[in-house]
Wavefront OBJ file of the C-alpha trace (Angstrom):
o trace
v 23.885 130.787 -47.353
v 25.030 131.022 -50.984
v 22.618 133.495 -52.620
v 22.741 133.490 -56.417
v 20.498 135.146 -59.000
v 18.260 133.938 -61.823
v 18.262 137.375 -63.494
v 17.346 138.502 -66.046
v 13.654 137.744 -66.575
v 12.790 136.005 -69.832
v 11.105 139.153 -71.171
v 9.968 142.598 -69.977
v 7.112 142.247 -67.500
v 3.629 143.505 -68.379
v 2.605 143.053 -64.733
v 4.882 143.125 -61.701
v 5.020 139.580 -60.296
v 4.445 138.370 -56.752
v 5.280 134.982 -55.265
v 3.878 133.324 -52.153
v 4.425 129.897 -50.635
v 2.210 127.824 -48.400
v 1.481 124.278 -47.244
v -1.802 122.478 -47.901
v -2.922 119.312 -46.118
v -5.368 116.879 -47.717
v -7.232 115.308 -44.799
v -9.048 112.930 -47.158
v -5.749 111.311 -48.206
v -4.043 110.548 -44.897
v -3.142 114.187 -44.298
v -0.980 114.275 -47.424
v 1.022 117.523 -47.312
v 1.688 119.574 -50.433
v 4.155 122.439 -50.541
v 2.682 125.069 -52.845
v 4.106 128.075 -54.688
v 1.912 130.771 -56.259
v 2.980 133.417 -58.774
v 0.574 136.205 -59.651
v 0.178 139.654 -61.225
v 0.957 142.154 -58.480
v 0.286 145.753 -57.752
v 3.329 147.996 -58.032
v 5.776 146.075 -55.883
v 8.563 147.440 -53.712
v 9.009 144.263 -51.679
v 12.354 142.411 -51.900
v 12.873 139.846 -54.619
v 11.687 136.355 -53.753
v 14.254 133.629 -53.141
v 14.140 129.941 -54.011
v 15.996 127.530 -51.719
v 17.158 124.540 -53.731
v 18.947 122.821 -50.861
v 19.667 123.830 -47.275
v 22.049 126.767 -47.519
v 21.791 127.070 -51.315
v 19.305 129.593 -52.693
v 18.914 131.907 -55.645
v 17.181 135.234 -56.009
v 14.216 135.415 -58.374
v 14.660 136.955 -61.787
v 11.670 139.203 -61.241
v 9.149 138.005 -58.649
v 8.709 139.951 -55.413
v 8.024 138.472 -51.988
v 4.294 138.622 -51.209
v 3.176 141.977 -52.643
v -0.546 142.697 -53.022
v -2.389 141.110 -55.924
v -3.185 143.400 -58.850
v -6.844 144.442 -59.162
v -9.059 142.308 -61.394
v -9.359 138.608 -62.150
v -6.847 136.452 -63.973
v -6.803 133.001 -65.593
v -5.541 130.177 -63.391
v -2.638 127.965 -64.468
v -2.480 124.762 -62.425
v 1.108 123.551 -62.898
v 2.485 120.029 -62.390
v 6.240 119.336 -62.273
v 7.992 116.428 -63.951
v 9.623 113.404 -62.372
v 12.384 114.403 -59.932
v 11.119 117.983 -60.156
v 9.738 120.332 -57.537
v 7.119 123.029 -57.390
v 9.479 125.909 -58.244
v 11.700 124.073 -60.757
v 9.971 126.070 -63.503
v 10.264 129.457 -61.813
v 11.312 131.417 -64.900
v 8.402 130.082 -66.956
v 5.952 130.550 -64.068
v 7.110 134.118 -63.484
v 6.813 134.872 -67.212
v 3.229 133.586 -67.334
v 2.327 135.599 -64.241
v 3.900 138.687 -65.790
v 1.613 138.238 -68.792
v -1.443 138.040 -66.554
v -1.979 134.557 -65.070
v -2.113 133.206 -61.534
v 0.168 130.153 -61.508
v -0.210 127.572 -58.733
v 2.275 124.711 -58.448
v 2.567 121.958 -55.830
v 5.198 119.366 -55.023
v 4.135 115.781 -55.717
v 5.450 113.883 -52.663
v 6.917 110.559 -53.754
v 8.089 111.949 -57.102
v 9.880 115.172 -56.115
v 13.627 115.758 -56.249
v 14.137 115.073 -52.537
v 12.342 111.727 -52.832
v 14.648 110.573 -55.609
v 17.783 111.803 -53.850
v 16.748 110.105 -50.585
v 15.259 106.933 -52.074
v 11.683 107.607 -50.919
v 10.175 107.722 -54.416
v 7.049 105.647 -55.082
v 6.154 103.211 -57.868
v 4.606 104.500 -61.089
v 1.036 103.352 -60.452
v 0.993 104.974 -57.012
v 2.634 108.065 -58.417
v 0.017 108.453 -61.146
v -2.861 108.152 -58.688
v -1.156 110.543 -56.278
v -0.456 113.113 -58.955
v -4.010 113.282 -60.285
v -5.320 113.383 -56.713
v -2.907 116.217 -55.923
v -4.063 118.215 -58.942
v -7.735 117.839 -58.041
v -7.123 118.730 -54.402
v -5.061 121.761 -55.373
v -7.800 123.005 -57.677
v -10.456 122.373 -55.009
v -8.349 124.347 -52.560
v -7.759 127.430 -54.672
v -11.395 127.579 -55.759
v -12.831 126.941 -52.275
v -11.581 130.224 -50.863
v -9.561 131.272 -47.873
v -12.436 130.575 -45.479
v -11.999 126.873 -46.117
v -8.270 126.378 -46.658
v -5.564 127.659 -44.355
v -2.746 129.481 -46.096
v -4.518 130.887 -49.152
v -5.188 134.598 -48.677
v -8.426 136.264 -49.718
v -6.885 138.613 -52.260
v -5.356 135.730 -54.205
v -8.552 133.704 -54.203
v -10.541 136.735 -55.330
v -8.122 137.272 -58.209
v -8.818 133.892 -59.846
v -11.112 133.755 -62.868
v -12.726 130.363 -62.260
v -14.043 130.275 -65.826
v -10.522 130.275 -67.267
v -8.526 127.340 -65.895
v -5.608 125.580 -67.601
v -3.809 122.438 -66.432
v -0.161 122.695 -67.494
v 2.628 120.212 -66.928
v 6.044 119.003 -67.994
v 6.888 115.355 -68.662
v 5.071 113.348 -65.943
v 3.356 116.629 -65.105
v 1.879 116.618 -68.597
v 0.567 113.124 -67.881
v -0.988 114.625 -64.744
v -2.729 117.376 -66.703
v -4.044 115.018 -69.380
v -5.158 112.346 -66.899
v -6.872 115.002 -64.781
v -9.240 115.875 -67.632
v -9.561 112.298 -68.891
v -10.221 110.678 -65.532
v -8.069 107.766 -64.413
v -7.904 104.870 -61.948
v -11.246 105.607 -60.356
v -10.764 109.388 -60.301
v -13.449 111.193 -62.311
v -12.593 113.578 -65.132
v -12.310 117.172 -63.937
v -14.591 119.264 -66.120
v -13.503 122.553 -64.542
v -10.344 122.578 -66.652
v -10.790 124.469 -69.898
v -7.364 123.911 -71.455
v -4.426 121.501 -71.191
v -0.775 122.136 -71.998
v 1.721 119.287 -72.111
v 5.404 120.142 -72.475
v 7.662 117.233 -73.445
v 4.724 115.112 -72.341
v 5.031 111.628 -70.839
v 2.026 109.788 -72.274
v 3.081 106.193 -72.903
v 1.213 104.882 -69.842
v -2.058 106.474 -70.993
v -4.231 104.053 -72.945
v -5.787 104.971 -76.275
v -9.134 105.022 -74.479
v -7.835 107.512 -71.890
v -6.445 109.801 -74.571
v -9.812 109.528 -76.290
v -11.473 111.055 -73.223
v -9.430 114.285 -73.367
v -11.966 116.794 -74.644
v -10.390 119.986 -73.295
v -8.440 121.994 -75.902
v -4.837 120.798 -75.768
v -1.397 122.136 -76.673
v 1.564 119.774 -77.008
v 5.009 121.401 -76.961
v 7.426 118.841 -78.379
v 11.237 118.899 -78.235
v 12.879 117.452 -81.321
v 15.905 116.023 -79.459
v 13.980 114.692 -76.448
v 15.285 111.235 -75.534
v 13.302 110.915 -72.271
v 9.886 111.352 -73.883
v 10.722 111.015 -77.573
v 8.200 112.476 -80.019
v 7.673 109.079 -81.650
v 6.610 107.414 -78.393
v 5.022 110.260 -76.422
v 3.797 112.950 -78.827
v 2.735 111.322 -82.103
v 0.080 109.056 -80.544
v -1.745 111.761 -78.548
v -1.488 114.100 -81.539
v -3.301 111.461 -83.602
v -5.838 110.380 -80.981
v -6.888 113.386 -78.908
v -10.505 114.253 -79.753
v -10.237 117.752 -78.279
v -10.947 120.804 -80.382
v -8.618 122.430 -81.036
v -5.361 120.563 -80.597
v -2.131 122.434 -81.254
v 1.317 120.917 -81.635
v 4.445 123.076 -81.473
v 7.692 121.257 -82.327
v 10.951 122.918 -81.283
v 14.136 122.041 -83.162
v 17.407 121.962 -81.213
v 15.521 121.390 -77.937
v 15.583 118.455 -75.514
v 13.633 117.184 -72.521
v 14.447 119.957 -70.025
v 13.712 122.815 -72.428
v 10.848 124.090 -70.246
v 12.473 123.817 -66.802
v 15.072 125.766 -64.782
v 17.703 123.045 -65.285
v 19.717 125.257 -67.630
v 19.801 127.906 -64.916
v 20.823 125.376 -62.252
v 23.676 124.142 -64.438
v 24.970 127.698 -64.778
v 24.639 128.466 -61.073
v 26.287 125.192 -59.995
v 29.684 126.476 -61.119
v 29.392 129.254 -58.526
v 28.736 126.904 -55.581
v 31.765 125.386 -53.835
v 31.567 121.910 -52.305
v 28.260 120.961 -53.914
v 27.294 117.426 -52.739
v 28.337 114.821 -55.287
v 24.821 113.359 -55.513
v 23.589 116.801 -56.584
v 26.459 117.225 -59.065
v 25.579 113.860 -60.624
v 21.913 114.812 -60.888
v 22.690 118.163 -62.497
v 25.173 116.718 -64.947
v 22.658 114.105 -66.039
v 19.748 116.537 -66.351
v 21.741 119.396 -67.886
v 22.440 117.347 -70.996
v 18.758 117.841 -71.798
v 18.971 121.641 -71.489
v 22.366 122.915 -72.593
v 25.172 121.738 -74.819
v 26.207 121.227 -78.440
v 23.309 121.217 -80.888
v 20.820 122.752 -78.434
v 19.389 126.253 -78.660
v 20.203 128.624 -75.760
v 18.069 127.566 -72.822
v 16.550 131.004 -72.178
v 15.496 131.192 -75.814
v 13.754 127.838 -75.469
v 11.924 128.975 -72.333
v 10.735 132.126 -74.073
v 9.365 130.065 -76.974
v 7.436 127.949 -74.449
v 6.040 131.119 -72.890
v 4.961 132.476 -76.262
v 3.338 129.204 -77.347
v 1.458 128.726 -74.082
v 0.185 132.293 -73.933
v -0.934 132.321 -77.564
v -2.840 129.090 -76.947
v -4.481 130.339 -73.756
v -5.362 133.649 -75.418
v -7.272 131.714 -78.080
v -8.891 128.789 -76.246
v -9.681 130.561 -72.963
v -10.792 133.614 -74.926
v -8.496 135.985 -73.038
v -7.677 137.811 -76.293
v -8.249 135.538 -79.331
v -7.095 138.122 -81.862
v -3.828 138.674 -80.018
v -3.361 134.906 -79.700
v -3.921 134.317 -83.404
v -1.311 136.947 -84.261
v 1.140 135.474 -81.749
v 0.877 131.921 -83.068
v 1.355 133.203 -86.614
v 4.598 134.892 -85.522
v 5.632 131.728 -83.702
v 5.083 129.659 -86.834
v 7.476 131.972 -88.704
v 10.236 131.520 -86.103
v 13.364 129.586 -87.004
v 13.275 125.991 -85.855
v 9.594 126.058 -84.854
v 6.867 123.981 -86.502
v 3.243 124.717 -85.617
v 0.388 122.355 -86.450
v -3.254 122.921 -85.541
v -6.376 120.852 -86.015
l 1 2 3 4 5 6 7 8 9 10 11 12 13 14 15 16 17 18 19 20 21 22 23 24 25 26 27 28 29 30 31 32 33 34 35 36 37 38 39 40 41 42 43 44 45 46 47 48 49 50 51 52 53 54 55 56 57 58 59 60 61 62 63 64 65 66 67 68 69 70 71 72 73 74 75 76 77 78 79 80 81 82 83 84 85 86 87 88 89 90 91 92 93 94 95 96 97 98 99 100 101 102 103 104 105 106 107 108 109 110 111 112 113 114 115 116 117 118 119 120 121 122 123 124 125 126 127 128 129 130 131 132 133 134 135 136 137 138 139 140 141 142 143 144 145 146 147 148 149 150 151 152 153 154 155 156 157 158 159 160 161 162 163 164 165 166 167 168 169 170 171 172 173 174 175 176 177 178 179 180 181 182 183 184 185 186 187 188 189 190 191 192 193 194 195 196 197 198 199 200 201 202 203 204 205 206 207 208 209 210 211 212 213 214 215 216 217 218 219 220 221 222 223 224 225 226 227 228 229 230 231 232 233 234 235 236 237 238 239 240 241 242 243 244 245 246 247 248 249 250 251 252 253 254 255 256 257 258 259 260 261 262 263 264 265 266 267 268 269 270 271 272 273 274 275 276 277 278 279 280 281 282 283 284 285 286 287 288 289 290 291 292 293 294 295 296 297 298 299 300 301 302 303 304 305 306 307 308 309 310 311 312 313 314 315 316 317 318 319 320 321 322 323 324 325 326 327 328 329 330 331 332 333 334 335 336 337 338 339 340 341 342 343 344 345 346
């Protein structure tokens, strides 16, 4: 197996980070199986670094997450994460680890029918099915982590006990941002989920949400917008929700010199690909296509972009989930003074 490394972490860790993986089965939806990754603040960890297997025989070592250490004492806000189209549950590992290191429990599931393997193998589903599946996945995942280990196989007691059920954020990238917004709006016969106290959409895909659906998003919302995004351009996917969302507050953070994959691990994958001999051509083609939205002329360094996402998300959660509003206010003020960053709030 080719073992590579994602090091270094985006920033020094406040908490050591643990990572666990499991499989959940939704009996109510034809035994739909969701692979799940969980990152969390850990007690002092001496366990080996976690590894992420991208393809059979190709894996990389985590930048800073350890394999299944004990959860740190206390309770922590829950970040329910949804990947973008052609993504996978750990395709945002650096961002997820950074949020866990700041003090969140991050739970991310694959969306079967819209994950990388589905698109490589031709088993992807149509958009309408995908949207229903995604929102159903998010609700089931939240039910599972809040139900407790007595009810769901694979979720250990210490992790469940560490979740602050009063501080829940739905976070997503691209189609994952659609998932987060639709989860709180309600869609296609699925009721709005009122347990979610905050929404974060990064390079959000919103064009299939009606004005009426956007008008039902009452949870505080952050939109992180990439200036050079050609997959979900600001004019088609950010300006309308910014104008229509009734939530209070709504923040919008625009990043200059950033494109559609500014929040994902694609920049990392593009770097690691040069170290892997005989990479399948279908994977090379995918990486070359996606990497144009993460690295290249006119784009800020990809790690810098990921750190800006981390700072924006944490400042927002500090304020709206009342983790530390004073700290969050100071952080967003610093963010607004950063080069190439525009912050709007209403």
